[in-house]
C-alpha positions in Angstrom: 4.9 1.5 -7.6 3.0 4.6 -9.0 6.2 5.7 -11.0 6.3 2.1 -12.6 2.7 2.7 -13.8 2.8 6.2 -14.8 6.4 6.6 -16.2 8.5 9.9 -15.4 5.7 12.4 -16.2 4.2 14.0 -13.1 0.8 14.4 -14.8 0.6 10.8 -14.7 2.3 9.7 -11.7 0.0 11.8 -9.3 -3.1 10.2 -10.4 -1.7 6.7 -10.2 -0.3 7.4 -6.7 -3.7 8.7 -5.6 -5.4 5.6 -6.9 -3.0 3.3 -5.5 -3.3 5.0 -2.1 -6.8 4.8 -2.0 -6.9 1.2 -3.1 -4.2 0.4 -0.4 -6.4 2.1 2.2 -9.5 0.7 1.1 -8.0 -2.9 1.2 -6.4 -2.5 4.5 -9.7 -1.4 5.8 -11.5 -4.3 4.5 -8.8 -6.8 5.8 -9.0 -5.0 9.2 -12.7 -5.4 9.4 -13.0 -8.9 8.3 -9.9 -10.5 9.8 -11.3 -10.8 13.3 -15.2 -10.6 12.6 -16.6 -9.5 16.0 -13.6 -7.1 16.6 -11.7 -4.7 14.4 -8.0 -4.2 14.0 -6.8 -0.6 13.8 -6.4 0.0 9.9 -2.8 1.5 10.8 -1.7 -1.9 11.8 -2.6 -3.4 8.5 -1.3 -0.6 6.6 2.0 -0.6 8.4 2.3 -4.4 7.8 1.9 -3.8 4.1 4.2 -0.9 3.8 6.8 -2.5 5.9 6.9 -5.7 3.6 7.2 -3.5 0.7 10.2 -1.3 2.2 11.8 -4.7 2.9 11.2 -6.1 -0.5 12.7 -2.8 -1.9 15.8 -3.2 0.1 16.6 -6.7 -0.6 16.2 -5.9 -4.3 18.6 -3.4 -4.1 21.3 -5.0 -2.1 21.5 -8.6 -3.0 
């Protein structure tokens, strides 16, 4: 995703990857804390769920 925003130049891809990674972890933490209000889910479960969906979408897009 960062390469699609930043192009092929490393000077643009690195900040885009850092910003996207921070946004992903921030969003995962927010979901983990608010999904089950009195309890908290581990952030890794939410992050892994998002990552798994992304990988599956990439595989399905590459092999129709």
